[in-house]
C-alpha positions as CSV (number, residue, x, y, z in Angstrom):
1,M,0.0,0.0,0.0
2,E,1.5,3.3,-1.0
3,M,2.2,5.7,1.8
4,K,0.5,9.1,1.4
5,R,2.6,12.3,1.8
6,R,0.9,13.3,5.1
7,S,1.8,9.9,6.6
8,F,5.4,10.4,5.3
9,L,5.8,13.7,7.0
10,T,4.5,12.3,10.2
11,A,7.0,9.5,10.0
12,A,9.8,11.8,9.0
13,A,9.2,14.1,11.8
14,A,9.4,11.1,14.2
15,G,12.7,10.2,12.8
16,A,11.5,6.8,11.7
17,G,12.3,7.1,8.0
18,M,9.8,7.3,5.2
19,W,9.4,3.7,4.3
20,S,10.3,1.7,7.4
21,A,6.8,0.3,7.6
22,L,7.4,-1.5,4.3
23,G,10.0,-3.7,6.0
24,G,13.7,-3.7,6.4
25,S,16.5,-6.1,7.0
26,S,17.7,-7.0,10.5
27,A,21.4,-6.7,9.6
28,Q,23.5,-4.6,7.3
29,A,24.3,-6.1,3.9
30,A,27.8,-5.9,2.5
31,V,28.5,-2.6,0.8
32,P,30.5,-2.7,-2.5
33,E,34.1,-1.4,-2.3
34,G,34.9,1.9,-3.8
35,K,32.0,4.0,-2.7
36,P,30.1,3.5,-6.0
37,F,27.7,6.4,-5.8
38,S,30.5,8.9,-5.4
39,K,31.7,8.0,-8.9
40,L,28.4,8.8,-10.6
41,P,28.0,11.8,-12.9
42,L,24.9,12.9,-10.9
43,K,24.5,13.6,-7.2
44,I,22.1,11.0,-5.7
45,S,20.7,11.6,-2.3
46,C,19.6,8.5,-0.6
47,S,16.4,8.1,1.5
48,Y,17.2,8.1,5.2
49,G,14.5,5.4,5.6
50,W,16.2,3.2,3.0
51,L,19.6,3.4,4.9
52,S,18.0,3.0,8.3
53,D,16.1,-0.1,7.1
54,C,19.5,-1.6,6.1
55,L,20.7,-1.5,9.7
56,P,19.6,-3.3,12.9
57,K,16.6,-1.7,14.7
58,G,17.6,1.0,17.1
59,N,20.2,2.5,14.8
60,R,21.4,6.1,15.3
61,P,21.7,9.0,12.9
62,I,25.5,8.5,12.9
63,D,25.1,4.8,11.9
64,V,22.8,5.9,9.0
65,F,25.3,8.5,7.8
66,R,28.2,6.2,8.0
67,L,26.4,3.7,5.9
68,A,25.6,6.5,3.4
69,A,29.3,7.4,3.3
70,E,30.3,3.7,2.7
71,W,28.0,3.7,-0.4
72,G,29.4,7.0,-1.5
73,F,26.1,8.9,-1.3
74,P,26.9,12.7,-1.2
75,A,23.7,13.4,0.7
76,V,20.8,11.9,2.6
77,E,17.2,13.2,2.6
78,L,14.6,13.1,5.3
79,L,12.2,16.0,4.8
80,G,11.1,16.1,8.4
81,A,14.6,16.3,9.8
82,G,14.5,20.0,10.6
83,E,11.4,19.6,12.7
84,D,12.6,16.5,14.6
85,K,13.6,18.1,17.9
86,K,14.5,14.8,19.4
87,N,17.1,13.9,16.8
88,Y,18.0,17.3,15.3
89,D,21.4,17.7,17.1
90,A,22.3,14.1,16.2
91,Y,21.4,14.7,12.6
92,A,23.6,17.8,12.4
93,A,26.5,16.0,14.1
94,A,26.2,12.9,11.9
95,S,26.4,15.1,8.7
96,Q,29.4,17.1,10.1
97,E,31.3,13.9,11.1
98,T,30.8,12.1,7.9
99,G,30.7,14.9,5.4
100,V,27.5,13.6,4.0
101,A,25.1,16.4,3.4
102,W,21.4,16.9,4.0
103,S,19.9,17.5,0.6
104,C,16.5,19.1,1.5
105,I,14.1,19.6,4.4
106,M,10.6,20.9,4.8
107,G,10.1,24.7,4.4
108,A,6.9,26.7,4.1
109,G,3.5,25.3,3.4
110,R,1.9,21.8,3.8
111,I,-0.5,19.6,1.9
112,T,-3.6,21.1,3.4
113,Q,-6.3,23.7,2.7
114,G,-5.2,27.2,1.8
115,E,-1.5,27.8,2.7
116,M,0.2,30.0,0.1
117,L,-3.2,30.2,-1.8
118,D,-4.7,32.1,1.1
119,L,-3.5,35.6,2.0
120,S,-4.7,35.2,5.6
121,Q,-2.1,32.5,6.2
122,H,0.8,34.3,4.8
123,D,2.0,35.7,8.2
124,R,2.1,32.2,9.7
125,L,3.9,30.9,6.6
126,E,6.5,33.6,6.8
127,E,7.3,32.5,10.3
128,Q,7.4,28.9,9.2
129,C,9.8,29.8,6.4
130,A,12.1,31.7,8.8
131,A,12.1,28.8,11.2
132,A,12.9,26.3,8.3
133,I,15.8,28.5,7.2
134,E,17.4,28.4,10.6
135,Q,16.8,24.6,10.8
136,A,18.4,24.2,7.3
137,K,21.4,26.3,8.3
138,G,21.9,24.2,11.5
139,L,22.0,21.1,9.4
140,N,24.1,22.7,6.7
141,C,21.3,22.1,4.2
142,K,20.8,24.5,1.3
143,C,17.3,23.6,0.1
144,I,13.8,23.7,1.7
145,V,10.5,22.6,0.2
146,G,7.6,25.0,-0.6
147,L,4.0,23.6,-0.8
148,T,1.4,25.8,-2.2
149,G,-1.6,24.2,-0.6
150,E,-5.0,22.7,-1.5
151,T,-8.5,23.8,-2.4
152,S,-11.5,22.0,-1.2
153,S,-15.2,21.6,-1.8
154,K,-15.8,24.2,1.0
155,W,-12.9,26.5,0.0
156,T,-12.4,27.5,-3.6
157,I,-10.4,30.1,-5.4
158,T,-9.9,31.1,-9.1
159,Y,-6.8,30.0,-10.7
160,D,-5.6,33.5,-11.4
161,K,-6.2,34.6,-7.8
162,A,-4.4,31.5,-6.4
163,A,-1.4,32.3,-8.7
164,Q,-1.3,35.9,-7.6
165,N,-1.4,34.9,-3.9
166,V,1.3,32.3,-4.3
167,I,3.6,34.9,-6.1
168,K,2.8,37.5,-3.5
169,F,4.0,35.1,-0.7
170,L,7.1,34.1,-2.5
171,R,8.1,37.7,-3.2
172,R,7.6,38.4,0.5
173,V,10.1,35.7,1.6
174,K,12.6,35.7,-1.3
175,G,14.8,38.3,0.5
176,M,15.3,36.1,3.6
177,L,16.1,33.1,1.4
178,E,18.6,35.1,-0.7
179,D,20.3,36.6,2.4
180,N,20.7,33.2,4.0
181,G,21.8,31.3,0.8
182,I,18.8,28.9,1.0
183,T,16.7,27.9,-2.0
184,M,13.0,27.1,-1.7
185,V,11.8,24.5,-4.2
186,L,8.1,24.4,-5.1
187,E,6.9,20.9,-5.3
188,T,4.4,19.9,-8.0
189,L,2.2,17.0,-7.0
190,N,-0.3,14.9,-9.0
191,Q,-4.0,15.2,-8.6
192,L,-4.9,12.0,-10.5
193,R,-3.8,9.5,-7.8
194,D,-2.4,11.0,-4.7
195,H,-3.4,14.7,-4.1
196,Q,-6.8,15.4,-5.7
197,N,-7.1,19.0,-4.5
198,F,-3.4,20.2,-4.6
199,W,-3.1,23.3,-6.6
200,L,0.4,23.2,-8.1
201,T,0.6,20.3,-10.5
202,T,2.3,21.0,-13.8
203,T,5.8,22.1,-14.8
204,D,4.3,25.0,-16.8
205,Q,2.5,26.3,-13.6
206,A,5.6,26.0,-11.5
207,Q,7.9,27.7,-14.1
208,M,5.4,30.5,-14.4
209,I,5.6,31.1,-10.7
210,V,9.3,30.9,-10.6
211,Q,9.7,33.4,-13.4
212,A,7.2,35.8,-11.9
213,V,9.0,35.8,-8.6
214,G,12.3,36.4,-10.3
215,S,14.6,35.1,-7.6
216,P,17.5,32.6,-8.0
217,N,16.4,31.2,-4.7
218,I,12.9,30.2,-5.8
219,K,12.8,27.1,-8.1
220,Q,10.8,24.0,-8.8
221,L,11.1,20.6,-7.1
222,Y,10.6,18.3,-10.0
223,D,9.3,15.0,-8.7
224,I,9.6,12.4,-11.5
225,Y,7.0,10.1,-10.1
226,H,4.4,12.9,-9.8
227,Q,5.2,14.4,-13.1
228,Q,5.0,11.1,-15.0
229,I,1.4,10.8,-13.7
230,S,0.4,14.5,-14.2
231,E,1.9,15.2,-17.6
232,G,4.5,12.6,-18.8
233,N,6.9,14.1,-21.4
234,L,9.6,13.9,-18.7
235,I,12.8,14.4,-20.7
236,P,11.6,17.5,-22.8
237,N,10.1,19.1,-19.7
238,I,13.3,18.6,-17.7
239,K,15.6,19.8,-20.5
240,D,13.4,22.9,-21.4
241,N,13.1,24.0,-17.8
242,I,16.3,22.9,-16.1
243,E,17.3,26.5,-15.1
244,G,14.2,26.7,-13.1
245,I,14.5,23.3,-11.4
246,G,16.4,23.3,-8.1
247,H,15.8,19.8,-6.8
248,I,14.6,16.4,-8.2
249,H,12.8,13.5,-6.5
250,I,13.1,9.9,-7.7
251,G,10.4,7.3,-7.8
252,D,8.9,4.9,-10.4
253,N,5.4,4.6,-11.6
254,P,3.1,2.7,-10.9
255,G,3.8,1.8,-7.3
256,R,6.2,4.6,-6.3
257,K,9.1,2.1,-5.7
258,Q,12.7,2.2,-6.8
259,P,13.7,2.9,-10.4
260,G,13.4,-0.2,-12.5
261,T,10.1,-1.3,-11.1
262,G,7.8,0.7,-13.3
263,E,7.3,2.3,-16.6
264,I,9.8,5.1,-16.4
265,N,13.1,4.6,-18.4
266,Y,15.3,5.9,-15.7
267,P,18.6,5.3,-17.4
268,N,17.5,7.6,-20.3
269,V,16.0,10.1,-17.9
270,F,19.3,10.3,-15.9
271,K,21.3,10.7,-19.1
272,A,19.1,13.5,-20.2
273,I,19.6,15.2,-16.8
274,K,23.3,14.9,-17.1
275,E,23.3,16.4,-20.5
276,T,21.7,19.6,-19.1
277,G,24.6,20.2,-16.7
278,Y,22.3,20.0,-13.7
279,S,24.3,20.2,-10.5
280,G,21.7,19.8,-7.8
281,Y,20.6,16.6,-6.0
282,L,18.4,13.8,-7.2
283,A,16.8,12.5,-4.0
284,V,15.2,9.1,-3.4
285,E,11.6,9.6,-2.3
286,C,10.0,6.2,-2.8
287,G,9.5,2.8,-1.4
288,Y,11.3,-0.4,-2.2
289,T,10.1,-3.9,-3.3
290,D,12.4,-6.6,-2.0
291,G,14.6,-4.9,0.6
292,P,16.5,-1.6,0.8
293,E,19.9,-3.1,-0.2
294,N,18.4,-4.5,-3.4
295,A,16.7,-1.2,-4.1
296,I,20.0,0.6,-3.8
297,Q,21.6,-1.9,-6.2
298,D,18.7,-1.4,-8.6
299,L,19.3,2.4,-8.5
300,L,23.0,1.9,-9.1
301,K,22.2,-0.4,-12.2
302,C,20.6,2.6,-13.9
303,F,24.1,4.0,-14.3
304,D,25.7,0.8,-15.7
305,G,28.2,1.7,-18.3
306,W,28.5,5.3,-17.4
307,A,31.8,5.2,-15.3
């Protein structure tokens, strides 16, 4: 059963890892020599949950980050890390000790009614953004997520008014993002399967917002799983808009499991991204089928013949 994003955020904030409910191994599998992910032409950020599930239960952040370093991952992603007060200091210390970065954490907005779409919520969201910036700086993370919000049967808004409100909010916070060297990436989510009422769904929408705000610190979070469902045309959309894309999420469709389990030709997608010169992270945000170690190996296979 696919985990919904709200459930993910709850699990992430608890430090449990996104996909631990799907099962993990009781002992760490052997890691190939040579830190294979460090030799790839793209920067892959591994799911904290995948790595945690490779280890015995009760593992610590430092154990997870050491395993990431053994695989050669340059970064780890757990979107709720900044809000996890219990583990925050341990997350920061693990990153500092191992040199493995945090690729992205939550920023302003959530998957709920209104948010950036609603002017009355902008004061609260500005405070949320400021708090997320401080959390990111403490983790040495350069990227936070922006979520525009949802409409509902009881709360509707015209498309033009919604766009104006989102742009107004982003112009309001772009200065603090620029001053602190943090990029907010606006995530586009699919309405067809997972998020029926979410407002920001297409690449064209996101890029219109990015261009209207006009800041190098406001970009799109391009989630390959969501965009395959919403609009397909992955490679042209990525290539045509790469300057406005600041972060990428990885997951196959259907099923939202590791690359190689669905319809997306990930080797070709990865090659296309490399050709653009994209220098940001591609972060695992999906489940796995037959164990996290095998999922990591499946991900690595997408780069066979590149090195």
